C-alpha positions as CSV (number, residue, x, y, z in Angstrom):
1,Q,-4.7,-36.7,6.8
2,V,-4.1,-32.7,7.3
3,H,-1.1,-31.0,9.1
4,V,-1.2,-30.5,12.8
5,V,0.7,-28.2,14.8
6,E,0.7,-27.5,18.5
7,S,1.6,-24.7,20.2
8,G,1.5,-23.3,23.8
9,G,4.0,-25.0,26.1
10,G,6.4,-24.3,28.9
11,L,7.9,-23.8,32.1
12,V,5.1,-23.3,34.2
13,Q,4.8,-23.5,38.5
14,T,2.3,-25.9,40.4
15,G,-1.1,-23.9,40.4
16,G,-0.4,-21.9,37.1
17,S,-2.0,-22.1,33.3
18,L,-0.9,-23.0,29.8
19,R,-3.2,-22.8,27.2
20,L,-2.3,-25.1,24.5
21,S,-3.6,-24.2,20.6
22,C,-3.9,-26.3,18.0
23,T,-4.0,-25.7,14.1
24,A,-5.2,-27.6,11.4
25,S,-4.4,-27.4,7.9
26,T,-8.2,-27.6,6.3
27,T,-10.5,-25.9,4.2
28,I,-12.8,-28.1,6.1
29,F,-11.9,-28.1,9.9
30,G,-15.8,-27.9,11.1
31,N,-15.8,-31.3,10.0
32,Y,-12.9,-32.3,11.9
33,A,-12.9,-34.0,15.6
34,M,-10.1,-33.6,17.7
35,G,-8.6,-34.6,20.5
36,W,-5.8,-34.0,22.8
37,F,-3.3,-36.8,24.2
38,R,-0.1,-36.2,26.3
39,Q,3.4,-38.7,26.9
40,A,5.4,-38.1,30.0
41,P,8.3,-39.9,30.0
42,G,8.7,-43.5,30.8
43,K,5.1,-43.8,30.5
44,G,2.1,-44.6,28.0
45,Q,0.0,-42.4,25.4
46,E,-3.3,-41.5,27.4
47,F,-5.7,-39.8,26.6
48,V,-6.6,-35.6,27.8
49,A,-9.4,-34.4,26.0
50,G,-11.3,-34.2,22.8
51,I,-14.1,-32.5,21.2
52,N,-16.8,-33.8,18.1
53,W,-16.9,-31.6,15.2
54,A,-19.5,-29.3,16.0
55,G,-18.1,-28.3,19.5
56,A,-21.4,-29.9,21.3
57,S,-19.8,-32.6,23.1
58,A,-16.7,-33.2,24.7
59,D,-14.7,-35.8,27.2
60,Y,-11.9,-35.9,29.5
61,A,-9.8,-37.9,31.5
62,D,-10.9,-38.5,35.3
63,S,-6.8,-36.7,35.8
64,V,-8.1,-33.8,34.6
65,K,-11.5,-33.2,34.8
66,G,-12.4,-29.9,36.5
67,R,-8.8,-28.4,35.3
68,F,-9.0,-29.0,31.7
69,T,-11.0,-27.4,28.6
70,I,-10.9,-28.1,25.7
71,S,-12.6,-25.6,23.0
72,R,-12.4,-24.9,19.5
73,D,-12.8,-21.8,17.1
74,N,-13.9,-23.1,13.6
75,A,-13.6,-20.1,11.6
76,K,-9.5,-19.5,13.3
77,N,-9.1,-23.9,12.2
78,T,-7.5,-24.1,16.3
79,V,-8.7,-26.2,18.9
80,Y,-7.5,-25.0,22.6
81,L,-7.0,-26.6,25.4
82,Q,-7.0,-24.3,28.7
83,M,-5.3,-26.1,31.5
84,N,-5.4,-24.6,34.9
85,S,-4.3,-26.0,38.2
86,L,-1.5,-27.4,37.2
87,K,0.7,-30.2,38.7
88,P,4.0,-32.0,38.4
89,E,2.3,-35.1,37.1
90,D,0.9,-32.5,34.4
91,T,3.9,-32.6,33.1
92,A,4.5,-34.5,29.4
93,V,4.8,-33.9,25.5
94,Y,0.9,-33.1,24.6
95,Y,-0.1,-33.9,21.2
96,C,-3.1,-33.2,19.0
97,A,-4.7,-35.1,17.2
98,A,-7.4,-34.5,14.3
99,R,-9.7,-37.0,12.0
100,N,-12.2,-36.7,9.2
101,F,-15.2,-37.9,11.7
102,I,-19.1,-35.9,12.0
103,S,-20.9,-37.4,14.9
104,P,-22.1,-36.6,18.3
105,K,-19.3,-39.1,19.6
106,V,-15.9,-37.9,20.9
107,I,-12.9,-39.7,19.8
108,I,-10.9,-40.9,23.1
109,T,-8.6,-44.2,21.4
110,P,-5.4,-42.9,19.4
111,A,-5.9,-45.5,16.5
112,D,-9.1,-43.5,15.9
113,Y,-7.1,-40.3,14.9
114,D,-5.2,-40.2,11.6
115,S,-3.4,-37.3,11.5
116,W,-0.8,-35.8,14.0
117,G,1.4,-32.9,15.5
118,Q,4.8,-33.0,16.7
119,G,4.0,-32.4,20.0
120,T,4.9,-29.3,22.8
121,Q,6.4,-29.4,25.7
122,V,4.3,-29.1,29.0
123,T,6.9,-28.9,32.2
124,V,5.2,-28.3,35.5
125,S,7.6,-27.7,38.3
126,S,6.9,-28.1,42.0
């Protein structure tokens, strides 16, 4: 397991943008598959986006396709989630997850990640 820290959450109006960042404390960040999940009040955890170790593959929940973009900078041990055209239903705590996993596949299941951050709150006002 590695230490994972999210940042960049906040309050934004409908239609606005935010960029979340997630850093992982490891010397082999380039080996790690990374993912973003979210949990809204009273709801279960939801996959948002994932990216494989090389950044060659990414996957998104249908609810965010075309609006959110996941990317990574292995030199900075950081993965990003650019969120555009935000909607009130995007309001949630966003969590970053990591797993040492060299594969072309993107991990979309929470149980397949072994390191999690504490989460960052995103609130979209209507």
